[in-house]
Structure formats: C-alpha cells, structure tokens
C-alpha positions, -999 to +999 in steps of 0.1 A: -193+294-073-226+308-084-257+286-086-292+291-099-305+296-064-285+328-062-302+344-092-331+366-086-332+384-120-312+390-151-308+422-170-317+404-202-348+385-190-359+403-159-372+382-130-359+347-129-385+320-124-380+297-095-385+259-095-417+265-076-429+287-105-421+260-130-440+235-109-470+258-109-468+261-146-468+223-150-497+221-126-516+246-147-509+225-178-520+193-161-551+209-148-561+222-183-554+187-198-576+171-170-604+196-178-603+187-215-602+149-207-632+153-184-653+171-210-643+146-237-652+117-214-687+132-207-693+136-244-683+099-249-706+089-221-735+108-237-728+091-271-728+057-255-760+064-236-747+064-201-754+101-197-778+126-211-766+161-222-791+189-229-783+221-247-771+240-216-747+212-207-732+212-242-727+250-241-710+246-207-687+218-221-678+240-250-670+270-227-649+247-204-630+234-234-622+269-247-611+279-213-589+248-209-574+254-243-566+290-233-550+278-201-530+251-219-517+275-245-506+300-218-489+273-198-471+259-228-460+293-240-447+303-206-430+270-200-412+272-234-401+308-227-388+301-192-371+268-202-353+286-230-342+313-206-331+288-179-311+268-205-292+300-215-287+311-179-272+277-170-248+282-199-239+316-185-232+301-151-204+279-164-181+309-169-197+334-145-175+358-125-186+373-092-185+411-093-198+439-071-224+459-089-247+488-083-282+484-095-305+514-101-342+515-109-344+539-138-382+544-135-376+561-102-350+584-116-367+592-149-404+589-156-398+580-193-386+545-183-409+515-178-417+503-143-388+483-127-365+489-156-329+488-142-294+497-150-264+478-136-229+493-132-198+473-124-161+472-128-144+444-148-107+443-156-104+479-142-130+493-166-163+505-155-192+491-175-230+497-175-257+475-188-293+487-191-324+466-197-335+467-233-370+479-227-385+509-245-398+539-227-434+550-227-427+577-252-410+553-276-440+529-273-464+557-281-444+567-312-444+531-325-482+531-326 
C-alpha cells in the first residue's frame, strides 16, 4: 500500500509538500496575522491616549501592515494551492498501483526544457507508457511573449 509519506513528487504538480512545509505555511500565516494585530493595537492605544505616535511611527506601521498583508496573501495562496493538490493526490492513492518506472531529467538531455522537468516511463498491462511534465520550454515561453 502506498501512503503520502512515500510521495516525493508528482508529474502533474512537481515536488510534493510535506507536513512540515504545511506547518511552516500556517506559521507564516499566523505570524502575518499577529503583525497586523500588533499594529492595529498600537493604533488603538494611540487613539485612546496610552501611546503617542509620531509621523515616523505611523509610516513604519503602514509599511509593516503592507508587508504583513503581502505575507498573508502568499501564505493563503500557497496553502490553497497545496491543499487542493493534496486532496487530489489522496484521491489518487485510493486506486494507486505500484509500478517500476524510469525517470529522466529532460533538462539534462535537451537544453530546451526547463530545469528539473522530468519524463517518466513505465509498463502497465504489458504496454510501455511515457508521461512528461507539462511545462513549456524556454523557446516556447519566448514565443508567447
């Protein structure tokens, strides 16, 4: 039986994020929320009169809030992306079959492929199949611009 701990990468999504990676993303999200709460609390303290904010402090608070919002949006985006991938991979694991496969890095064979782009060859029901990551080459990217 295959479990999530056996998965290092998928051809469709690339490197598989570990539980430690998810915890780090949650910590990033919590840190950015704490930053915003701290700056909002200091503004409230200033309005109540418990604290005095000069112009430099207000600019610093604004910069910290912008940075915290940036971190928060990155953390949420990555969490949503990886959670969706994990959900789909868990669905795949229900009917997974263990096969021997040969994996080749295409970027080492042909310079037109992107770094770490791979091709997987395997036999299933007596037929040889090949699956290649769906990434565009450098030339195709240049033509699209």
